[in-house]
C-alpha positions in Angstrom: 43.7 2.2 56.3 44.2 -1.1 54.6 41.0 -2.4 56.4 39.0 0.6 55.0 40.1 -0.1 51.4 39.0 -3.7 51.7 35.5 -2.5 52.8 35.2 -0.1 49.8 35.8 -2.8 47.2 32.8 -5.0 48.0 30.6 -1.9 48.2 31.8 -0.7 44.8 31.3 -4.1 43.4 27.7 -4.3 44.8 26.9 -0.9 43.2 28.1 -2.2 39.8 26.1 -5.3 40.1 23.0 -3.3 41.2 23.5 -1.0 38.2 23.7 -4.0 35.8 20.6 -5.5 37.3 18.6 -2.3 37.1 19.9 -1.7 33.6 18.9 -5.2 32.6 15.5 -4.8 34.2 14.9 -1.5 32.4 16.2 -3.0 29.1 13.9 -6.0 29.4 10.9 -3.9 30.7 7.7 -5.1 29.1 9.7 -7.6 26.9 6.8 -10.0 26.8 4.4 -7.3 25.5 1.4 -8.5 23.6 -1.9 -6.8 22.7 -5.2 -8.2 21.8 -6.5 -7.1 18.4 -10.3 -6.7 18.0 -10.6 -4.1 15.2 -13.7 -3.3 13.2 -14.7 -5.8 10.6 -15.7 -3.1 8.2 -12.3 -1.4 8.0 -12.0 -2.2 4.3 -15.6 -1.0 3.8 -14.5 2.4 5.3 -11.7 2.7 2.7 -13.9 1.4 -0.1 -16.5 4.0 0.5 -13.9 6.8 0.7 -12.0 5.9 -2.4 -15.1 5.4 -4.6 -15.9 9.1 -4.4 -13.1 10.6 -2.3 -13.4 11.4 1.4 -12.0 10.9 4.9 -11.5 7.6 6.7 -11.6 7.7 10.5 -9.7 4.8 12.2 -9.5 3.8 15.8 -6.4 2.2 17.3 -8.1 -1.2 17.1 -9.0 -0.6 13.4 -5.3 0.1 12.6 -4.1 -2.9 14.6 -6.6 -5.1 12.8 -5.3 -4.0 9.5 -1.7 -4.6 10.6 -2.5 -8.1 11.9 -4.0 -9.0 8.5 -1.1 -7.9 6.5 2.1 -7.9 8.7 4.4 -10.9 8.8 7.3 -11.4 11.1 10.5 -9.9 9.6 14.2 -10.4 10.3 16.9 -7.8 9.5 20.5 -8.6 10.4 19.5 -10.9 13.3 16.8 -8.6 14.7 13.3 -10.1 14.3 10.3 -7.7 14.3 7.5 -9.8 15.8 4.6 -7.5 15.4 3.6 -3.8 15.5 0.9 -2.3 17.7 -0.3 1.3 17.8 -2.4 3.3 20.3 -3.6 6.9 19.9 -4.0 9.4 22.8 -5.6 12.7 21.8 -3.3 13.9 19.0 -0.3 11.6 19.6 0.6 8.1 18.3 2.2 5.5 20.5 4.0 2.6 18.6 5.1 -0.6 20.4 7.2 -3.2 18.5 8.1 -6.5 20.2 11.5 -7.7 18.8 13.8 -10.6 19.4 17.6 -10.5 19.3 19.4 -13.9 19.6 16.4 -15.4 21.4 16.0 -12.5 23.8 12.8 -10.5 23.7 12.7 -6.7 23.9 10.1 -4.0 23.4 10.9 -1.0 21.2 8.5 1.9 21.6 8.1 5.3 20.2 5.8 8.3 20.7 5.2 11.0 18.1 2.8 12.7 15.7 1.7 12.4 12.1 1.7 14.9 9.3 1.4 15.3 5.6 4.5 16.9 3.9 5.0 17.2 0.2 2.2 14.8 -0.4 3.8 12.1 1.8 2.4 10.8 5.1 5.0 11.2 7.8 5.6 9.9 11.3 7.4 12.6 13.4 8.8 10.9 16.5 9.3 12.7 19.8 11.1 9.8 21.4 12.3 6.2 21.1 12.9 3.6 23.9 14.1 0.0 24.2 12.4 -1.3 27.4 12.5 1.7 29.7 15.8 3.1 28.3 15.6 6.2 26.0 17.3 5.9 22.6 18.8 8.7 20.5 16.3 9.7 17.8 19.1 10.3 15.3 20.6 6.8 16.0 17.2 5.0 15.5 16.4 7.0 12.3 19.9 6.2 10.8 19.3 2.5 11.4 15.9 2.6 9.9 17.2 4.4 6.9 19.6 1.5 6.2 16.8 -1.1 6.5 13.9 0.5 4.7 15.2 3.0 2.2 13.0 1.5 -0.6 9.7 2.1 1.1 10.5 5.1 3.3 12.4 8.3 3.1 14.1 9.0 6.4 14.8 12.6 7.3 16.2 14.2 10.4 12.7 14.9 11.7 11.0 11.7 10.9 9.9 8.9 8.6 8.1 9.6 5.3 6.2 6.9 3.5 7.0 7.0 -0.2 4.1 7.7 -2.5 4.9 4.6 -4.5 4.3 2.4 -1.4 0.7 3.6 -1.0 -2.0 2.7 -3.5 -4.1 5.8 -2.6 -3.4 9.5 -2.9 -3.5 11.0 0.6 -4.5 14.7 0.8 -4.7 15.0 4.6 -3.8 13.1 7.8 -4.2 13.9 11.5 -4.8 12.4 14.8 -7.7 14.0 16.6 -9.5 12.8 19.8 -7.7 9.5 19.6 -8.6 8.6 16.0 -6.5 8.7 12.8 -8.3 10.7 10.1 -7.0 10.1 6.6 -8.3 12.1 3.6 -8.0 10.2 0.4 -8.6 11.1 -3.2 -10.9 9.1 -5.5 -9.2 6.0 -6.7 -8.2 6.5 -10.3 -7.0 3.3 -12.1 -5.3 4.2 -15.4 -5.2 7.9 -14.7 -1.9 8.3 -16.6 -3.1 6.6 -19.7 -6.4 8.4 -19.5 -4.6 11.8 -19.3 -2.4 10.8 -22.3 -5.5 9.8 -24.3 -7.3 13.1 -23.5 -4.2 15.1 -24.8 -4.1 13.0 -28.0 -7.8 13.3 -28.7 -7.7 17.0 -28.0 -5.0 17.4 -30.6 -7.0 15.4 -33.1 -10.2 17.5 -32.7 -9.3 20.0 -35.5 -9.3 17.2 -38.1 -12.7 15.6 -37.3 -16.0 15.9 -39.0 -18.9 17.2 -36.8 -20.2 13.7 -35.9 -16.8 12.4 -34.8 -16.0 15.6 -33.0 -19.2 15.4 -30.9 -18.3 11.8 -29.9 -14.7 12.7 -29.0 -15.8 15.8 -27.0 -18.1 13.6 -25.0 -15.3 11.0 -24.5 -12.9 13.7 -23.3 -15.4 15.0 -20.8 -16.1 11.5 -19.4 -12.4 10.7 -19.1 -11.6 14.0 -17.3 -14.4 13.2 -14.8 -13.5 9.5 -14.3 -10.3 8.0 -15.7 -11.6 4.5 -14.6 -13.8 4.6 -17.7 -10.8 4.3 -20.1 -11.7 0.9 -21.4 -15.4 1.9 -21.9 -14.5 5.1 -23.7 -12.2 3.1 -26.1 -15.1 0.8 -27.0 -17.4 3.8 -27.5 -15.0 5.5 -29.8 -14.6 2.4 -32.0 -17.5 3.7 -34.1 -15.8 6.9 -35.2 -14.7 7.2 -38.9 -11.4 9.0 -38.2 -8.3 6.8 -38.7 -6.4 9.2 -36.4 -8.8 8.5 -33.5 -8.7 4.8 -34.2 -4.9 4.8 -34.0 -5.1 6.6 -30.6 -7.6 4.0 -29.3 -5.4 1.1 -30.5 -2.2 2.4 -29.0 -3.5 3.6 -25.6 -2.6 1.4 -22.7 -0.8 -1.1 -25.0 -3.7 -1.6 -27.4 -2.8 -3.9 -30.2 0.9 -3.6 -29.5 0.7 -5.9 -26.4 -2.2 -8.2 -27.3 -4.6 -9.0 -30.1 -8.1 -10.4 -30.2 -9.0 -13.5 -32.2 -12.7 -14.6 -32.1 -13.2 -12.8 -28.8 -10.1 -14.5 -27.2 -7.2 -12.2 -26.3 -3.7 -13.3 -27.1 -0.9 -11.8 -25.0 2.7 -11.3 -26.2 5.4 -13.3 -24.4 7.0 -10.3 -22.6 3.8 -9.0 -21.2 2.6 -12.4 -20.1 5.9 -13.1 -18.3 5.8 -9.8 -16.4 2.1 -10.1 -15.4 2.5 -13.8 -14.4 5.4 -12.9 -12.0 3.4 -10.0 -10.5 0.2 -12.1 -10.0 2.2 -14.8 -8.2 3.2 -12.2 -5.7 -0.4 -10.8 -5.4 -1.7 -14.3 -4.7 0.6 -14.7 -1.7 -0.7 -11.4 -0.1 -4.3 -12.6 0.6 -5.6 -15.3 3.0 -9.1 -15.0 1.6 -9.8 -18.3 -0.3 -12.1 -16.7 -3.0 -9.7 -13.8 -3.7 -6.7 -16.3 -3.9 -8.6 -18.6 -6.3 -9.5 -15.6 -8.6 -6.0 -14.3 -8.7 -4.6 -17.8 -9.4 -7.1 -18.3 -12.2 -6.0 -15.0 -13.7 -2.4 -16.1 -13.5 -3.2 -19.5 -15.2 -4.8 -17.7 -18.2 -1.8 -15.3 -18.4 0.6 -18.2 -18.3 -1.3 -19.7 -21.3 -1.2 -16.3 -23.0 -4.8 -16.9 -24.1 -7.3 -14.8 -22.2 -11.0 -15.6 -22.1 -12.2 -13.1 -19.6 -15.8 -14.3 -19.2 -15.0 -16.8 -16.4 -12.7 -14.3 -14.6 -15.3 -11.5 -14.8 -18.0 -13.8 -13.4 -15.8 -14.9 -10.5 -14.9 -11.2 -9.8 -18.6 -10.2 -9.8 -19.4 -13.0 -7.4 -17.1 -11.5 -4.8 -18.6 -9.0 -2.3 -17.7 -5.4 -2.5 -15.1 -5.6 0.2 -13.3 -8.5 -1.6 -13.5 -6.7 -4.9 -11.9 -3.6 -3.4 -9.2 -5.8 -1.7 -8.3 -7.4 -5.1 -8.0 -3.9 -6.6 -5.8 -2.8 -3.7 -3.6 -5.9 -3.9 -3.0 -5.3 -7.6 -2.1 -1.6 -7.1 0.3 -2.4 -4.2 2.1 -5.3 -5.8 2.2 -4.2 -9.5 3.1 -1.0 -11.2 0.2 1.3 -12.1 0.2 0.5 -15.8 0.2 -3.3 -15.2 -2.6 -3.0 -12.7 -4.7 -1.2 -15.3 -3.5 -3.7 -18.0 -4.8 -6.6 -15.8 -8.1 -4.8 -15.2 -8.6 -4.2 -19.0 -7.4 -7.7 -20.1 -10.0 -9.4 -17.8 -12.6 -6.7 -18.3 -12.9 -6.1 -14.5 -15.2 -3.0 -14.0 
């Protein structure tokens, strides 16, 4: 009997070692994962065309990976380094692969799921998570993500919701079909809040206007309702009205003369506005690797720092950019500043 017990111990130990080895292999499965990225060079053009008039952007896996590679930087959270993110789409499903490093050891975290639009938020609804080849509890992963990304995402029990404030565009539909991500976006409306406010104020002032001023204000309201991006142009057009009430509305909309004044064609910024915009433009400048875009943004910051704005040189530089670069500048401003400041910058430098 004693002899049999001595035989069982090495066998049991061998089984334990084998389990550890297999577990280690499964855990480290595909830990050196990399993926070549060769997305379309006209991805920004696709978005630009859609947001100019509203429409649907259709993106392949390579397109999405190309966008990620241009904007994603390695991130470390509590000792876990996220090295990159890759996606692949199969029919109506999304596969995500995330190479990570923990204390020098490489692992591959992966997930498979679907996308949806809920309450105006784009959502990723995961079916499964894995590290290597080992399944992870969905609730466990979502709880960890909630602690890490609460400012940009809302984590619910069914998935990950991208906060509207983190996306510079209004998404009205999203689906994966035939291996492509189709995103429906609304027309980009810079200054829409200020335009809406101005429409309400002008409408209330209508009853006190003479026929000539009333016709001009009616035309202005119609133009703003169709295209809030024309806010600055409408303010200039209404400068010829005789009504002091309308003039007051023009001067107070989007800061007006409260935030800056014009002396001999040169705009002067107040200290608080200049300090806020300078800080935001510093961040914007770090978000692009395009030399022309970076130079333009740095020149804008330089003028803001001086609190003296002569927009002619900035406008000329902006006009010299191609359409993709111009759209990229708009997008960077919207992502990295609040909506009012993005519109303030656009109006200060007369970027149209």
